[in-house]
C-alpha positions in Angstrom: 15.6 15.3 -23.9 16.0 12.6 -21.2 17.4 15.3 -18.9 14.4 17.5 -19.4 12.0 14.6 -18.7 13.9 13.8 -15.5 13.7 17.5 -14.4 9.9 17.6 -15.1 9.4 14.4 -13.0 11.4 15.8 -10.1 9.5 19.1 -10.2 6.1 17.2 -10.2 7.2 15.2 -7.2 8.2 18.4 -5.4 5.0 20.1 -6.3 2.9 17.2 -5.0 4.8 17.2 -1.8 4.3 20.9 -1.3 0.5 20.6 -2.0 0.3 17.8 0.6 2.2 20.0 3.1 -0.3 22.9 2.5 -3.2 20.6 3.0 -1.8 19.4 6.3 -1.3 23.0 7.5 -4.8 24.0 6.5 -6.2 21.1 8.6 -4.2 22.2 11.6 -5.5 25.8 11.1 -9.1 24.4 11.1 -8.3 22.5 14.3 -8.7 19.0 12.8 -6.4 16.1 13.3 -5.3 13.8 10.5 -6.7 10.9 12.4 -10.2 12.4 12.6 -12.6 10.8 10.2 -16.3 11.7 10.0 -19.0 9.1 10.2 -20.0 9.6 6.6 -16.5 8.8 5.3 -16.4 5.8 7.6 -19.6 4.4 6.2 -18.4 5.0 2.6 -15.3 3.0 3.4 -17.4 0.2 4.9 -19.6 0.0 1.8 -16.5 -0.1 -0.4 -15.4 -3.2 1.6 -18.5 -5.0 0.2 -17.9 -3.7 -3.3 -14.3 -4.9 -3.2 -15.5 -8.3 -1.9 -17.9 -8.6 -4.9 -15.2 -7.6 -7.4 -12.6 -9.8 -5.7 -14.8 -12.9 -5.8 -16.0 -12.1 -9.3 -12.5 -12.0 -10.7 -11.5 -15.1 -8.7 -14.3 -17.3 -10.0 -13.9 -16.0 -13.5 -10.2 -17.0 -13.5 -11.2 -20.3 -11.8 -13.5 -21.2 -14.7 -11.2 -19.8 -17.4 -8.0 -21.4 -16.0 -9.2 -23.9 -13.5 -7.1 -26.7 -14.8 -4.0 -24.9 -13.6 -2.7 -25.0 -17.2 -2.1 -28.7 -16.7 -2.5 -30.9 -19.9 -5.0 -33.7 -20.0 -4.2 -36.6 -17.7 -3.1 -39.6 -19.7 -2.4 -42.3 -17.2 -4.1 -44.1 -14.4 -1.8 -42.3 -12.0 -2.7 -39.0 -13.6 -6.4 -39.5 -12.9 -5.6 -40.3 -9.2 -3.4 -37.2 -8.9 -6.0 -35.0 -10.6 -8.7 -36.3 -8.2 -6.4 -35.5 -5.2 -5.7 -32.1 -6.7 -9.4 -31.4 -6.9 -10.0 -32.5 -3.3 -7.3 -30.1 -2.2 -8.7 -27.3 -4.3 -12.2 -27.8 -2.9 -10.9 -27.5 0.6 -8.7 -24.5 -0.2 -11.4 -22.6 -2.1 -14.0 -23.3 0.6 -11.6 -21.9 3.3 -10.7 -19.0 1.1 -14.3 -18.0 0.5 -15.3 -18.4 4.1 -12.4 -16.5 5.6 -12.5 -13.6 3.1 -16.3 -13.3 3.4 -16.0 -13.0 7.2 -13.1 -10.5 6.8 -14.9 -8.1 4.5 -18.5 -8.6 5.7 -17.4 -8.0 9.3 -15.5 -4.9 8.3 -18.7 -3.6 6.8 -21.1 -4.8 9.5 -19.0 -3.6 12.4 -18.0 -0.3 11.0 -17.4 2.4 13.6 -20.7 3.5 15.4 -20.4 5.9 18.3 -23.6 4.3 19.8 -22.1 0.8 19.9 -19.7 -0.7 22.4 -17.5 -3.7 21.6 -17.7 -6.8 23.7 -14.3 -7.9 24.9 -13.5 -11.4 26.1 -10.0 -12.7 26.9 -10.5 -16.4 26.4 -12.9 -19.0 25.0 -12.0 -22.8 25.2 -14.7 -23.8 22.8 -13.5 -21.4 20.1 -9.9 -22.4 20.5 -10.9 -26.1 20.3 -12.8 -25.5 17.1 -10.0 -23.7 15.3 -7.5 -26.3 16.4 -9.3 -29.5 15.9 -11.0 -28.7 12.6 -7.8 -27.7 10.7 -6.0 -30.7 12.2 -8.7 -33.1 10.9 -8.6 -31.5 7.5 -4.8 -31.7 7.3 -4.9 -35.3 8.4 -7.3 -36.2 5.6 -5.0 -34.4 3.0 -1.9 -36.1 4.3 -3.4 -39.6 4.4 -4.7 -39.2 0.9 -1.3 -37.8 -0.3 0.6 -40.7 1.3 -1.8 -43.3 -0.3 -1.1 -41.6 -3.8 2.6 -41.5 -3.1 2.6 -45.2 -2.3 0.8 -45.9 -5.6 3.6 -43.9 -7.4 6.6 -45.5 -5.7 5.2 -48.9 -4.5 6.0 -52.3 -5.8 4.8 -52.8 -9.4 2.6 -55.7 -10.5 4.1 -58.8 -12.0 3.1 -57.6 -15.5 4.9 -54.3 -15.2 7.7 -53.6 -17.8 10.9 -52.1 -16.5 12.6 -49.2 -18.2 15.6 -47.2 -17.0 15.7 -43.4 -17.6 19.3 -42.1 -17.4 19.8 -38.4 -17.1 22.9 -36.3 -17.8 23.7 -32.8 -18.8 21.7 -32.2 -21.0 19.8 -35.2 -22.4 18.0 -38.4 -21.5 18.7 -42.0 -22.5 16.1 -44.8 -22.1 17.3 -48.4 -21.4 14.8 -51.2 -22.0 15.1 -54.5 -20.0 14.7 -56.7 -23.1 12.8 -60.0 -23.2 13.8 -61.1 -19.7 12.3 -57.8 -18.2 15.4 -57.5 -16.1 17.9 -54.7 -16.4 21.6 -55.5 -16.3 23.6 -54.2 -13.4 25.3 -50.8 -13.8 28.2 -49.0 -12.1 29.4 -45.4 -12.7 33.0 -46.6 -12.9 32.2 -48.2 -16.3 30.8 -45.1 -17.9 33.0 -44.0 -20.7 34.3 -44.6 -24.2 37.5 -46.1 -25.6 38.0 -46.1 -29.4 34.9 -47.5 -31.0 33.7 -48.9 -27.7 31.1 -46.8 -25.7 29.3 -47.5 -22.5 27.3 -44.3 -21.8 25.2 -46.0 -19.0 27.9 -47.9 -17.2 26.3 -51.3 -17.8 28.2 -54.2 -16.3 29.3 -57.0 -18.6 32.6 -58.8 -19.1 33.2 -57.0 -22.4 32.6 -53.6 -20.8 34.9 -54.5 -17.9 37.6 -55.5 -20.4 37.2 -52.3 -22.5 37.3 -50.1 -19.4 40.4 -52.0 -18.0 42.1 -51.5 -21.4 41.3 -47.8 -21.3 42.6 -47.5 -17.7 45.8 -49.4 -18.7 46.3 -47.0 -21.7 45.9 -43.9 -19.4 48.3 -45.3 -16.8 50.8 -46.2 -19.5 50.7 -42.6 -20.9 51.3 -41.2 -17.4 54.1 -43.7 -16.7 55.8 -42.6 -19.9 55.6 -39.0 -18.8 57.1 -39.8 -15.4 59.9 -41.8 -17.0 60.6 -38.9 -19.3 60.8 -36.7 -16.3 63.1 -39.1 -14.5 65.5 -39.3 -17.6 65.5 -35.5 -18.1 63.8 -35.5 -21.5 60.8 -33.7 -20.1 60.6 -31.1 -17.3 57.7 -31.0 -14.9 57.2 -29.1 -11.7 57.1 -30.9 -8.4 53.4 -30.1 -8.2 52.7 -31.6 -11.6 54.7 -34.7 -10.8 52.7 -35.2 -7.6 49.5 -34.8 -9.6 50.5 -37.4 -12.2 51.5 -39.8 -9.4 48.2 -39.2 -7.6 46.3 -39.7 -10.8 47.9 -43.0 -11.7 47.3 -44.3 -8.2 43.6 -43.4 -8.5 43.3 -45.1 -11.9 45.0 -48.2 -10.5 42.5 -48.3 -7.6 39.6 -48.0 -10.0 41.0 -50.8 -12.1 41.4 -53.1 -9.1 37.8 -52.4 -8.1 36.6 -53.3 -11.6 38.6 -56.5 -11.6 37.2 -57.5 -8.2 33.7 -56.6 -9.5 34.2 -59.0 -12.4 35.5 -61.7 -10.1 32.5 -61.2 -7.8 29.9 -61.7 -10.5 31.6 -64.5 -12.2 29.6 -66.3 -14.9 26.5 -64.3 -14.1 28.0 -61.0 -15.1 26.3 -61.0 -18.5 23.0 -62.7 -17.4 20.7 -59.7 -17.6 22.4 -57.1 -19.7 22.9 -58.9 -23.0 19.4 -58.2 -24.3 19.1 -54.7 -22.9 18.8 -51.9 -25.5 18.8 -48.2 -25.3 17.2 -45.3 -27.3 16.9 -41.6 -27.3 13.1 -41.6 -27.5 10.7 -43.4 -25.3 8.0 -45.7 -26.8 5.3 -47.0 -24.4 2.3 -49.3 -24.9 -1.2 -48.2 -23.9 -2.6 -49.9 -20.8 0.8 -51.4 -20.0 2.1 -50.7 -16.5 5.7 -49.5 -16.4 8.2 -49.2 -13.6 10.7 -46.5 -14.4 14.1 -46.7 -12.8 15.9 -43.3 -12.6 19.6 -42.6 -12.5 21.8 -39.5 -13.0 25.4 -39.3 -14.2 26.3 -35.9 -13.0 23.9 -33.5 -11.1 20.5 -33.6 -9.7 17.8 -33.9 -12.4 14.1 -34.5 -12.2 12.2 -36.7 -14.6 8.8 -35.1 -15.2 6.1 -36.6 -17.4 3.4 -33.8 -17.3 0.7 -35.8 -19.1 1.2 -38.8 -16.8 1.4 -36.6 -13.7 4.6 -38.5 -12.8 7.8 -36.8 -11.5 10.8 -38.1 -9.5 14.3 -36.8 -8.9 17.3 -38.4 -10.5 20.0 -38.5 -7.9 23.7 -39.2 -8.7 24.9 -42.3 -7.0 21.5 -43.9 -6.2 18.4 -45.2 -8.0 14.9 -43.8 -7.6 11.8 -45.2 -9.2 8.1 -44.5 -10.1 5.4 -46.4 -11.9 2.4 -45.4 -14.1 0.2 -46.9 -16.8 -0.6 -44.9 -20.0 -4.3 -44.8 -20.9 -4.2 -42.9 -24.2 -2.1 -43.4 -27.3 -0.4 -40.5 -28.9 -2.9 -40.6 -31.8 -5.9 -40.6 -29.4 -4.4 -37.5 -27.6 -4.0 -35.8 -31.0 -7.8 -36.3 -31.5 -8.6 -35.3 -28.0 -6.5 -32.1 -28.1 -7.3 -31.3 -31.7 -3.6 -30.9 -32.3 -2.2 -33.2 -35.1 1.4 -32.5 -33.9 0.8 -33.5 -30.3 3.4 -35.6 -28.6 4.0 -36.7 -25.0 7.2 -35.4 -23.5 9.7 -36.1 -20.8 11.2 -33.0 -19.3 13.8 -32.1 -16.6 12.1 -30.2 -13.8 15.3 -29.2 -11.9 17.5 -26.3 -13.0 20.5 -28.5 -13.9 22.7 -26.1 -15.8 22.9 -23.6 -18.7 21.0 -25.9 -21.2 18.4 -27.2 -18.7 15.6 -26.0 -21.0 16.8 -28.2 -23.8 16.7 -31.4 -21.7 13.7 -33.1 -23.3 12.8 -36.5 -24.7 9.9 -37.3 -27.0 7.5 -40.0 -25.6 5.3 -41.9 -28.0 2.4 -44.1 -26.8 1.1 -46.7 -29.2 -0.2 -50.3 -29.5 1.8 -53.4 -28.9 2.1 -54.0 -32.6 3.5 -50.5 -33.2 6.0 -51.1 -30.4 7.2 -54.4 -31.8 7.8 -52.7 -35.1 9.6 -49.8 -33.5 11.8 -52.0 -31.3 13.1 -54.0 -34.3 16.8 -53.5 -34.8 16.4 -53.1 -38.5 14.3 -50.0 -38.0 17.3 -48.2 -36.5 15.4 -46.8 -33.5 17.3 -48.8 -30.8 20.9 -49.7 -30.0 21.9 -52.8 -28.1 23.8 -52.1 -24.9 26.4 -54.7 -25.8 27.8 -54.3 -29.3 28.6 -57.9 -30.5 30.4 -56.5 -33.5 33.3 -55.2 -31.3 35.8 -57.7 -30.0 36.9 -56.8 -26.5 40.7 -56.5 -26.0 42.5 -59.3 -24.2 43.4 -58.1 -20.8 44.4 -59.7 -17.5 41.3 -59.8 -15.4 43.0 -61.2 -12.2 43.1 -58.6 -9.4 46.1 -58.1 -7.2 46.0 -60.1 -4.1 44.9 -58.2 -1.0 47.2 -58.1 2.0 47.0 -61.3 3.9 44.9 -63.1 1.1 45.4 -64.7 -2.2 43.9 -63.2 -5.4 40.8 -65.4 -5.4 40.0 -64.8 -1.8 40.6 -61.1 -2.1 38.2 -60.8 -5.0 35.3 -62.5 -3.2 36.0 -60.6 0.0 35.5 -57.2 -1.7 31.6 -57.2 -1.6 31.5 -54.4 1.0 34.0 -52.2 -0.8 32.1 -52.7 -4.1 28.9 -51.6 -2.4 30.5 -48.4 -1.1 31.2 -47.4 -4.8 27.5 -46.7 -5.4 26.9 -49.8 -7.4 23.7 -49.5 -9.3 21.6 -52.6 -10.0 18.1 -52.8 -11.4 15.9 -55.9 -11.5 
């Protein structure tokens, strides 16, 4: 059956081609060229230009009124209102230029349709015309750029003294929020501390003395295992290829370098290492307070992510090895938005707006906006919604936190002299 359908299609194409060929031959016999068009046909085409313009603009304005919001949800932050205003300014300019240029295009095609009695006026140059089409677009673009920069500065500029600080940490394929606690200062963080060892876990790489001890113990355990493998190879109880031995040696050297950097980091901070981090807590959902300004610190563990709050009109890339930030102020609670949208199941959301891997579409976090009283109840440890960054119930292992002396310096001097090296390791701080 499929073969018969294919044959019929091929035969139809051949028949149409032959008919067109016969039509071309008949025109040649009548002495007419394919390029010859009579005045009546020309006028019909000119009229169709106006008809198409009316249909074109009709469909455009219909879709503008039907879908004019661009499918964006209601703006629910002060920043969102500013961004929507800027969007509208841009749309007014774009639509105005669109209407004018297309009107001129189709109306001129109709008005100046071919007329054997009319001769076109040709001129090679006009300074005034070139000045107009250069200066006017330049001025319009300057206005758009200046307004855009002002809005961008509002998004990324310095927050007010009343702003609350929250860190959003992205990794494949979820988000973690870290709140700054009562002091409104986030503890320092470093990627070398990210990890888990036994019951201990530090998914955000927050720097505290406990976390340094746990990570040093983990590194010691890994190096011990590798040394045991190398000893077994040396005594003949295990057989490894030369390539595998070299890999084991290189790995243990790398782990030892990381350990020394952690020890010098601990020495550099001294007694202040726990100052800001002890009251930090983290959660897998984001709770915000209405009319409270927030500065959002953004970090990534692995690849490039993009934190996107569609209702707040806020978006910023999360870049591995560096911190980015944005700020906004929610103006509607979740309950108010449920009434505004008529959707009793409405929730704000944080999404990833970069294709970051196979499960990119699942990288979402629920965002709830409520009152200060609701937030205080939610942030209570007894409610089970939050987890303290530093787990006081776990006793850190006793490890030696004294780094090896650097060449030409004692251990104490070597530790304090490592500030530059520590900065090269993409140390993340947030205050």
